[in-house]
KOLMAR-613755 format. One line per 3 residues: number of its first residue (from 0); for each residue x, y, z of C-alpha. Coordinates in Angstrom, 3 decimals, decimal comma. Example, Ala and Ser with C-alpha at 12.3 -4.5 7.8 and 13.67 -1.06 7.14 Angstrom:
BEGIN
0	12,300 -4,500 7,800  13,670 -1,060 7,140
! end
This chain:
BEGIN
0	-64,058 32,249 -136,189  -67,093 30,824 -134,409  -69,273 32,846 -132,035
3	-70,882 30,912 -129,172  -73,671 31,307 -126,646  -72,364 29,621 -123,508
6	-74,667 28,223 -120,813  -72,777 27,302 -117,613  -74,199 25,300 -114,695
9	-72,051 26,234 -111,722  -71,962 25,138 -108,119  -70,752 27,787 -105,735
12	-69,141 27,345 -102,326  -69,146 30,297 -99,977  -69,070 30,692 -96,251
15	-71,157 33,697 -95,150  -69,774 33,369 -91,624  -66,304 34,284 -92,886
18	-67,356 37,881 -93,666  -64,780 40,405 -92,643  -65,517 43,788 -91,028
21	-66,275 45,359 -94,415  -68,731 42,645 -95,538  -66,505 40,994 -98,179
24	-67,352 37,367 -98,997  -64,998 35,192 -101,065  -66,294 32,170 -102,993
27	-65,253 29,532 -105,527  -67,379 28,016 -108,273  -67,036 25,126 -110,695
30	-69,156 23,125 -113,111  -69,830 22,154 -116,711  -70,944 24,326 -119,610
33	-72,387 23,839 -123,059  -71,888 26,387 -125,829  -74,057 26,645 -128,935
36	-72,554 27,993 -132,162  -74,386 31,133 -133,280  -72,274 32,255 -136,228
39	-69,557 30,320 -138,069  -67,227 32,456 -140,173  -64,631 29,716 -140,690
42	-63,871 28,138 -144,046  -65,312 24,654 -144,602  -62,912 21,734 -144,428
45	-63,426 19,818 -147,696  -61,230 16,895 -146,598  -63,236 16,155 -143,464
48	-66,946 16,805 -144,136  -68,297 15,113 -140,926  -66,377 17,646 -138,817
51	-68,644 20,398 -140,156  -71,435 19,113 -137,881  -69,344 19,527 -134,705
54	-70,079 23,194 -134,036  -71,240 23,002 -130,418  -68,746 22,996 -127,577
57	-68,845 21,719 -124,008  -66,368 21,805 -121,186  -65,591 22,738 -117,605
60	-65,497 26,050 -115,760  -63,645 26,936 -112,567  -63,505 30,314 -110,893
63	-63,181 32,532 -107,859  -65,128 35,577 -106,846  -65,794 38,229 -104,273
66	-69,022 39,856 -103,119  -69,006 43,224 -101,378  -71,705 45,693 -100,336
69	-71,570 49,010 -102,220  -74,279 51,654 -101,780  -76,681 49,139 -100,220
72	-76,331 46,572 -103,039  -74,172 43,454 -103,190  -71,667 43,792 -106,034
75	-69,997 40,598 -107,297  -66,684 40,215 -109,104  -65,988 36,849 -110,808
78	-62,881 35,521 -112,525  -63,519 32,256 -114,420  -61,521 29,954 -116,671
81	-63,328 27,850 -119,283  -61,685 24,774 -120,787  -63,404 23,252 -123,809
84	-63,438 19,465 -124,008  -65,142 18,927 -127,394  -63,426 18,762 -130,769
87	-64,307 21,823 -132,826  -64,992 21,690 -136,571  -62,247 22,738 -138,983
90	-59,535 22,626 -136,276  -56,694 20,195 -135,550  -57,689 17,220 -133,392
93	-55,719 18,518 -130,396  -57,399 21,963 -130,511  -59,674 22,909 -127,577
96	-61,328 26,225 -126,763  -60,110 28,183 -123,751  -61,406 31,408 -122,246
99	-60,723 33,666 -119,295  -63,749 35,713 -118,167  -64,060 38,612 -115,759
102	-67,587 39,644 -114,829  -69,156 42,255 -112,564  -72,732 41,886 -111,360
105	-75,311 43,115 -108,861  -77,134 40,722 -106,528  -80,705 41,859 -106,002
! end
């Protein structure tokens, strides 16, 4: 198992003029990411030593979200899907990372 620190660079499309009566705003976002391996708990692959250097991952992110005012603050809900495009060490050649993320945040 490899633990990563992921750094996404996302572009977001939202139309503030499409607010409904309650102040909800829907948006979509997409862009690339790079993920740096922090901790590798996998067993080394003795048959393929060069693969041990391929610990970082990169890929694409797509997602949708909603922003709504709650108690005077804008609360954001995001649902994103990450698809890794790099080959990961000690995995079959057709293996790619995948992740589904749900986040909640406050816009200040």
